[in-house]
TORRO-250755 format. One record per atom (N, C-alpha, C): residue in three letters; y, z, x. Coordinates in steps of 0.02 Angstrom, whole numbers, padded with zeros to 5 digits, always signed. Atoms other than C-alpha are relative to their C-alpha. Layout:
N
ALAYZX...
***
This chain:
125
MET+00007+00062-00037MET+00206+00576-01311MET+00069-00025+00023ARG-00068+00023-00017ARG+00391+00534-01316ARG+00028+00038+00060TYR-00026-00041-00055TYR+00428+00678-01198TYR-00030-00022+00066LYS+00031+00023-00062LYS+00303+00614-01071LYS+00031-00066+00023ILE-00031+00064-00017ILE+00380+00440-01078ILE+00070+00012+00027ALA-00068-00016-00024ALA+00555+00513-01060ALA-00002+00032+00069ALA+00006-00032-00065ALA+00499+00621-00915ALA-00018-00051+00054ALA+00019+00052-00048ALA+00418+00471-00829ALA+00060-00045+00015LEU-00059+00041-00012LEU+00576+00368-00852LEU+00052+00036+00042LEU-00047-00040-00040LEU+00685+00508-00783LEU-00025+00006+00072LEU+00028-00004-00067LEU+00568+00529-00635LEU+00009-00066+00037PHE-00010+00066-00030PHE+00575+00342-00602PHE+00073-00010+00019ALA-00071+00009-00013ALA+00765+00341-00615ALA+00022+00042+00059PHE-00019-00043-00055PHE+00785+00489-00498PHE-00029-00024+00066SER+00029+00024-00062SER+00665+00418-00371SER+00034-00064+00023ALA-00036+00061-00019ALA+00753+00249-00376ALA+00068+00017+00030VAL-00065-00020-00027VAL+00920+00335-00348VAL-00008+00029+00071LEU+00011-00028-00066LEU+00849+00432-00200LEU-00016-00054+00051VAL+00018+00053-00047VAL+00773+00277-00121VAL+00061-00044+00015LEU-00058+00042-00011LEU+00928+00171-00146LEU+00056+00037+00037GLY-00050-00040-00037GLY+01041+00312-00087GLY-00018+00006+00073GLY+00022-00004-00069GLY+00937+00333+00070GLY+00009-00067+00036ALA-00011+00066-00030ALA+00943+00145+00102ALA+00074-00011+00013GLY-00072+00007-00010GLY+01131+00149+00079GLY+00024+00040+00060PHE-00020-00040-00058PHE+01151+00290+00204PHE-00025-00030+00065ALA+00026+00034-00060ALA+01040+00197+00328ALA+00043-00060+00018CYS-00044+00057-00012CYS+01148+00042+00307CYS+00066+00023+00031TYR-00064-00024-00026TYR+01306+00141+00335TYR-00007+00027+00071ALA+00010-00027-00068ALA+01233+00228+00488ALA-00005-00056+00051LEU+00003+00057-00045LEU+01189+00062+00567LEU+00068-00033+00009TYR-00067+00031-00002TYR+01358-00010+00523TYR+00047+00042+00044ALA-00045-00044-00038ALA+01449+00142+00594ALA-00019+00001+00075ALA+00020+00001-00070ALA+01347+00132+00754ALA+00024-00064+00035PHE-00019+00063-00031PHE+01393-00051+00784PHE+00076-00013-00001VAL-00072+00013+00006VAL+01579-00043+00735VAL+00036+00010+00067PRO-00037-00007-00062PRO+01642+00028+00902PRO-00019-00053+00053LEU+00022+00048-00050LEU+01541-00100+00999LEU+00025-00071-00013VAL-00014+00070+00014VAL+01577-00264+00909VAL+00053-00012-00052GLY-00050+00009+00052GLY+01704-00235+00771GLY-00031-00001-00069ASN+00023-00007+00069ASN+01694-00231+00582ASN-00044-00058-00024ALA+00036+00058+00027ALA+01637-00408+00540ALA-00068-00009+00033TYR+00064+00008-00035TYR+01503-00421+00674TYR-00047+00058-00014ALA+00042-00058+00016ALA+01441-00245+00637ALA-00034-00009-00068ALA+00029+00013+00065ALA+01416-00292+00455ALA-00053-00055+00003ALA+00049+00054-00006ALA+01327-00453+00504ALA-00063+00023+00036ILE+00058-00025-00037ILE+01212-00365+00628ILE-00041+00047-00044THR+00034-00046+00045THR+01171-00229+00502THR-00038-00038-00054ALA+00033+00040+00052ALA+01131-00357+00367ALA-00060-00037+00029ALA+00056+00036-00031ALA+01023-00457+00487ALA-00059+00047+00014ILE+00053-00048-00014ILE+00926-00303+00540ILE-00036+00019-00064LEU+00030-00024+00062LEU+00898-00245+00362LEU-00034-00056-00040LEU+00035+00056+00033LEU+00843-00418+00304LEU-00058-00026+00041LEU+00052+00031-00042LEU+00741-00479+00452LEU-00058+00047+00016VAL+00054-00046-00018VAL+00642-00323+00496VAL-00051+00006-00057PRO+00051-00002+00053PRO+00561-00303+00323PRO-00034-00068-00011SER+00031+00066+00007SER+00533-00491+00313SER-00053-00012+00053PHE+00048+00006-00055PHE+00446-00490+00482PHE-00061+00044-00014GLY+00055-00045+00017GLY+00342-00341+00425GLY-00045-00029-00055LEU+00039+00032+00053LEU+00288-00433+00267LEU-00042-00057+00026VAL+00037+00055-00030VAL+00236-00584+00369VAL-00060+00027+00039LEU+00055-00029-00038LEU+00132-00475+00486LEU-00054+00028-00046LEU+00049-00028+00046LEU+00049-00385+00340LEU-00040-00055-00035SER+00036+00054+00034SER+00006-00549+00253SER-00048-00034+00048LEU+00047+00028-00049LEU-00070-00619+00413LEU-00060+00045+00011ARG+00054-00048-00009ARG-00171-00462+00436ARG-00047+00000-00060ALA+00042+00002+00060ALA-00233-00468+00256ALA-00041-00064-00002ARG+00036+00064+00000ARG-00280-00651+00273ARG-00058+00002+00050ARG+00052-00005-00050ARG-00378-00614+00432ARG-00057+00044-00025SER+00051-00044+00027SER-00469-00471+00347SER-00040-00035-00055ARG+00034+00037+00053ARG-00508-00581+00197ARG-00047-00053+00029LEU+00042+00051-00032LEU-00575-00719+00310LEU-00061+00032+00032ARG+00056-00034-00031ARG-00683-00594+00404ARG-00052+00020-00052SER+00048-00020+00052SER-00761-00529+00243SER-00035-00062-00030LEU+00031+00061+00024LEU-00791-00708+00183LEU-00052-00026+00049GLU+00048+00022-00051GLU-00876-00751+00348GLU-00063+00044-00002GLN+00058-00044+00004GLN-00988-00598+00332GLN-00041-00016-00062ALA+00037+00016+00060ALA-01033-00645+00154ALA-00037-00066+00008ALA+00032+00064-00010ALA-01071-00824+00206ALA-00060+00006+00048ALA+00054-00010-00047ALA-01181-00762+00348ALA-00056+00042-00030GLY+00050-00041+00032GLY-01275-00652+00227GLY-00001+00072+00023ARG-00003-00069-00024ARG-01225-00493+00315ARG+00040+00042-00049SER-00035-00046+00043SER-01169-00345+00215SER+00049+00041+00042PRO-00047-00039-00040PRO-01013-00248+00271PRO-00021+00073+00009PHE+00024-00068-00009PHE-01111-00086+00256PHE-00075-00001+00013THR+00071-00004-00016THR-01280-00031+00319THR-00038+00026-00061PRO+00038-00023+00059PRO-01413-00013+00184PRO-00032+00068+00013SER+00030-00066-00003SER-01459+00168+00158SER+00006+00030-00070PRO-00005-00030+00067PRO-01484+00281+00007PRO+00070+00024-00017ASP-00068-00023+00014ASP-01307+00347+00027ASP+00046-00057-00020ASN-00045+00056+00013ASN-01232+00173+00014ASN-00021-00041-00061VAL+00020+00036+00061VAL-01319+00121-00148VAL+00059-00003-00048ALA-00058-00001+00045ALA-01168+00175-00249ALA+00055-00047+00026LEU-00050+00046-00027LEU-01055+00078-00130LEU-00016-00072-00015GLY+00021+00068+00017GLY-01155-00081-00156GLY+00010-00015-00074PHE-00010+00009+00071PHE-01151-00056-00343PHE+00074-00010-00017LEU-00072+00006+00012LEU-00962-00030-00342LEU+00028-00065+00027ALA-00024+00063-00028ALA-00936-00181-00230ALA-00014-00058-00047GLY+00016+00053+00048GLY-01025-00292-00355GLY+00040+00006-00064LEU-00037-00011+00062LEU-00935-00214-00502LEU+00074-00015+00007THR-00071+00009-00011THR-00763-00229-00424THR+00022-00072-00013ARG-00018+00070+00012ARG-00767-00418-00437ARG+00014-00013-00073ASP-00007+00014+00072ASP-00783-00412-00626ASP+00047+00048-00035ARG-00040-00050+00037ARG-00703-00250-00685ARG+00028+00052+00049PRO-00027-00045-00051PRO-00589-00165-00558PRO+00015+00071-00026MET-00016-00067+00025MET-00532-00022-00670MET-00062+00042-00011THR+00063-00035+00009THR-00710+00024-00714THR-00027+00023+00067ALA+00023-00018-00067ALA-00752+00023-00529ALA+00039+00060+00026VAL-00040-00058-00023VAL-00609+00144-00493VAL-00023+00064-00035LEU+00024-00059+00036LEU-00668+00263-00629LEU-00069+00022+00025LEU+00067-00018-00025LEU-00848+00255-00570LEU+00002+00026+00071ALA-00007-00026-00068ALA-00793+00282-00390ALA+00019+00074-00002GLY-00018-00070+00007GLY-00711+00444-00444GLY-00058+00043-00022ILE+00059-00037+00025ILE-00867+00498-00538ILE-00052+00007+00056PHE+00049-00003-00054PHE-00981+00453-00392PHE+00024+00047+00055GLY-00026-00044-00052GLY-00866+00543-00270GLY-00007+00073-00020ALA+00008-00069+00023ALA-00866+00701-00376ALA-00073+00021+00002ALA+00071-00016-00001ALA-01055+00693-00394ALA-00025+00009+00071ALA+00022-00005-00069ALA-01079+00665-00208ALA+00024+00066+00031SER-00025-00064-00027SER-00969+00815-00166SER-00038+00059-00029LEU+00040-00054+00029LEU-01067+00924-00288LEU-00069+00004+00032PHE+00067-00001-00029PHE-01234+00871-00216PHE+00001+00019+00073ARG-00004-00020-00070ARG-01176+00894-00037ARG+00010+00075+00008ASP-00010-00072-00003ASP-01120+01072-00074ASP-00064+00039-00013GLN+00062-00034+00017GLN-01293+01117-00141GLN-00050-00001+00058LYS+00049+00006-00055LYS-01385+01064+00018LYS+00004+00056+00048
***
């Protein structure tokens, strides 16, 4: 067990180093591209602004999109409409949708079991 924990920690450390190293190289590439145009100080400011504002703008867009999706599903639930069409194939989906509200991890495990069972039954047809 200790070896698995140590391996997971090493994998996490190596992946963090790779991600941060890649981000550092991206920062330097942007900085080096702007230095001949505007000078050292402005190149650093432009690079910092790009690397801070672009991800922030992306997070805002993703949160707005998630809110819109959440509102759409709430409107469907209030109207009494189901997001899926009732059929024998979607019985498991309806069961998982109800279970997800209470026990998400159980729903994930059951989704895997249902998916494996569905693939086995589809191969036999």
